[in-house]
C-alpha positions in Angstrom: 1.3 59.3 9.1 1.5 59.9 5.6 2.6 63.1 4.5 1.7 65.1 1.5 -2.1 64.7 0.1 -2.3 61.8 -1.8 -4.4 63.0 -4.1 -2.0 65.8 -5.2 0.8 62.9 -5.4 -1.5 60.8 -7.5 -2.1 63.4 -10.3 1.8 64.2 -10.2 2.2 60.4 -10.9 -0.3 60.8 -13.4 1.4 62.9 -15.3 4.7 61.1 -14.8 3.3 58.1 -16.9 2.5 61.0 -19.9 4.8 61.6 -22.7 8.0 63.1 -21.8 9.4 63.7 -18.4 8.0 64.9 -14.9 8.6 68.1 -14.4 10.0 68.8 -10.9 9.3 72.2 -8.6 12.3 74.5 -7.8 14.0 74.3 -5.0 15.0 77.6 -3.3 18.5 77.8 -5.6 17.7 75.2 -8.1 16.7 75.2 -11.4 13.6 73.3 -12.4 14.3 69.5 -12.5 13.3 66.9 -14.7 14.1 63.3 -14.5 13.2 60.2 -16.6 10.1 58.2 -16.3 9.9 55.0 -15.4 9.3 51.9 -17.6 5.8 51.1 -17.1 4.9 48.9 -19.7 4.0 45.9 -17.2 2.7 47.4 -14.4 2.5 44.2 -12.5 6.2 43.6 -13.3 6.9 47.2 -11.9 9.7 47.0 -9.2 9.4 49.7 -6.1 12.3 51.5 -4.4 11.9 53.0 -0.9 14.4 55.1 1.1 14.7 54.7 4.7 15.5 58.6 6.0 16.5 60.2 9.1 19.2 61.5 11.1 22.4 59.6 12.2 21.7 56.8 14.9 18.2 57.2 13.8 17.4 53.4 13.6 17.8 53.1 10.1 20.2 50.2 9.9 17.9 48.4 12.5 15.0 49.3 9.7 16.9 47.4 7.1 17.9 44.5 9.0 14.3 43.9 10.2 13.5 43.3 6.5 16.1 42.0 4.9 15.1 38.5 5.2 11.8 39.0 3.9 11.7 37.4 0.3 11.7 39.4 -2.9 13.5 42.5 -1.1 16.7 43.4 -2.0 18.6 45.8 1.1 20.8 48.6 -0.2 23.1 49.9 2.8 24.0 53.3 3.2 27.5 52.8 1.6 29.8 53.7 4.5 32.7 51.4 4.1 33.2 52.8 0.7 33.8 56.5 2.6 35.8 55.2 5.2 38.2 53.8 2.4 38.7 55.1 -0.6 42.0 53.6 -1.3 43.2 53.6 1.8 41.6 57.2 2.7 38.9 57.7 5.1 36.7 60.5 3.6 34.2 60.3 6.2 37.2 60.9 8.9 38.7 63.3 7.4 35.3 65.1 6.6 34.1 65.1 10.1 37.5 66.6 11.8 37.8 69.2 9.2 34.7 69.9 7.1 35.7 73.0 5.3 38.7 71.3 3.6 37.2 67.7 2.8 33.6 68.7 2.6 33.5 68.6 -1.2 35.7 65.8 -1.4 33.5 63.6 0.5 30.0 64.8 -0.9 31.1 64.6 -4.4 32.1 60.5 -3.2 28.8 60.3 -1.6 26.9 61.6 -4.7 28.7 58.8 -6.9 28.1 56.3 -4.4 24.7 56.7 -4.1 24.0 57.2 -7.8 25.7 53.7 -8.0 23.1 52.3 -5.5 19.9 54.3 -7.5 20.9 52.9 -11.3 22.4 49.2 -10.1 20.0 46.6 -11.7 17.2 45.7 -9.5 16.7 42.0 -8.5 13.8 42.0 -6.3 10.4 43.3 -6.9 11.1 46.0 -3.8 14.7 47.5 -3.4 14.9 49.2 0.3 17.8 51.8 0.1 19.5 53.3 3.3 19.3 57.0 2.4 19.5 58.3 -1.0 21.0 60.6 -3.4 18.2 63.2 -2.5 18.9 63.3 0.9 22.9 63.2 0.5 21.9 66.7 -1.8 19.4 68.2 0.5 20.4 67.3 4.0 24.3 66.9 4.0 25.6 69.3 1.4 22.9 71.7 2.3 24.2 72.0 5.9 27.7 72.0 5.0 27.0 75.2 3.2 24.3 77.0 5.5 26.9 76.2 8.5 29.7 78.0 6.5 31.8 74.9 6.2 31.4 75.0 2.3 32.4 77.7 0.3 29.5 78.6 -2.2 31.5 77.8 -5.4 31.8 74.1 -4.2 27.9 74.1 -2.9 27.2 75.2 -6.5 29.2 72.9 -8.2 27.6 69.7 -6.4 23.9 71.3 -7.4 24.9 71.7 -10.9 26.2 67.9 -10.7 23.0 67.0 -9.0 20.8 69.2 -11.2 22.1 67.1 -14.3 21.7 63.8 -12.4 17.4 64.5 -12.2 17.7 65.4 -15.5 19.1 62.7 -17.4 19.0 59.8 -15.0 16.6 58.0 -13.3 16.9 58.2 -9.3 13.0 58.3 -8.8 11.8 57.0 -5.6 8.6 55.3 -4.7 8.4 56.1 -0.8 10.0 57.6 1.6 10.4 56.3 5.3 11.2 59.0 7.4 12.2 57.7 10.9 11.8 60.7 13.2 14.1 61.0 15.8 15.2 63.6 18.3 18.6 65.0 18.1 19.2 63.8 21.8 17.9 60.6 21.4 20.7 60.1 18.4 23.0 61.8 20.2 22.9 59.1 23.2 22.8 56.2 20.8 26.1 57.6 19.1 27.9 57.6 22.2 26.8 53.7 22.9 27.7 52.5 19.7 31.0 54.1 19.7 32.3 54.0 15.8 35.5 55.8 15.3 34.5 59.0 13.0 31.3 59.1 15.0 33.0 60.5 18.3 33.6 64.3 17.2 29.9 64.6 16.4 28.6 67.5 18.5 24.9 67.2 19.4 24.5 70.8 17.4 25.4 68.9 14.1 22.5 66.3 15.0 20.6 69.3 15.8 21.3 71.1 12.5 20.4 67.6 10.4 17.3 67.3 12.3 16.2 70.6 11.1 17.2 70.2 7.8 15.1 66.9 7.7 12.1 68.5 9.5 11.8 71.1 6.3 12.5 68.9 3.9 10.2 66.3 4.8 7.2 67.5 7.5 7.1 71.1 6.4 7.9 70.7 2.7 9.3 74.3 1.9 13.0 72.9 1.8 13.3 71.2 -1.6 10.8 68.8 -3.9 10.0 65.8 -1.8 10.3 62.9 -4.6 7.8 60.7 -3.1 4.9 60.3 -0.5 6.7 60.1 2.9 6.0 57.8 5.6 6.9 59.1 9.3 7.6 56.6 11.9 8.3 58.2 15.3 11.7 56.5 16.1 12.6 57.4 19.8 11.6 54.1 21.3 13.7 51.1 22.5 14.9 48.3 20.2 11.8 46.4 21.1 9.4 48.7 20.3 10.7 49.7 17.3 10.8 46.6 15.9 7.0 46.7 16.5 6.3 49.7 14.8 8.3 47.9 11.8 5.9 45.2 11.9 2.9 47.5 12.5 3.9 49.5 9.0 5.2 46.8 7.2 2.2 46.5 4.4 2.5 50.4 4.4 6.2 50.4 3.6 6.5 47.2 0.9 3.7 48.2 -1.1 4.1 51.8 -1.6 1.9 52.2 -4.7 -1.0 51.5 -2.1 0.3 55.1 -0.5 -0.2 56.6 -4.0 -3.4 55.8 -4.7 -4.9 56.4 -0.9 -5.8 52.6 -0.8 
């Protein structure tokens, strides 16, 4: 299921190719946002960026691993090892145990490491990323703020940094693959994989993250969506998910077709 009218997206994409920077619509609390256009001097050599989005344990790593051996694709997994060890400190573990104290600290570092992923030189025609700087801001920072675990001043500082990044650095995306998974399914998978930091994650947290993803990528009324959205229902077992990835291979790896409705 490909969300957002493709003609509307095509019109926006056309405007992005014109003089100047593209205008983004404002979020509920944000100012109008702009980002530098991609270099399109040679469309034949254009490189695509696809972000795989979804809740914790929605199957993002499985998706990336499925495509990792494909020719001309580079895969960037979420930099979780960095979040687990910042010169000996596990910011991820600290945040899960005391979000009020460590939420800003972790999300500042998440924003930095995701920005590194977006801006590092692309070595292949297609880059497949696990999540993005957009979901870091629109999902996880937003959840901390809405849940009362991040003071407004911390939220505003992160929002200001994010808005500056959008205005001054190219973090554009060509396609978002949303692995839509029920919170209960994610919770069951968490219990099975037993990662240390995740043992303290309650179902309520997964439910909150799910609803924010739905607001952002399905309803489209939370924040601007950075690209067309391909929704893959991901409550299935491993075998079925691999079949779905195969069925959607061309749609995922050729996002230009999605923009032009082919």
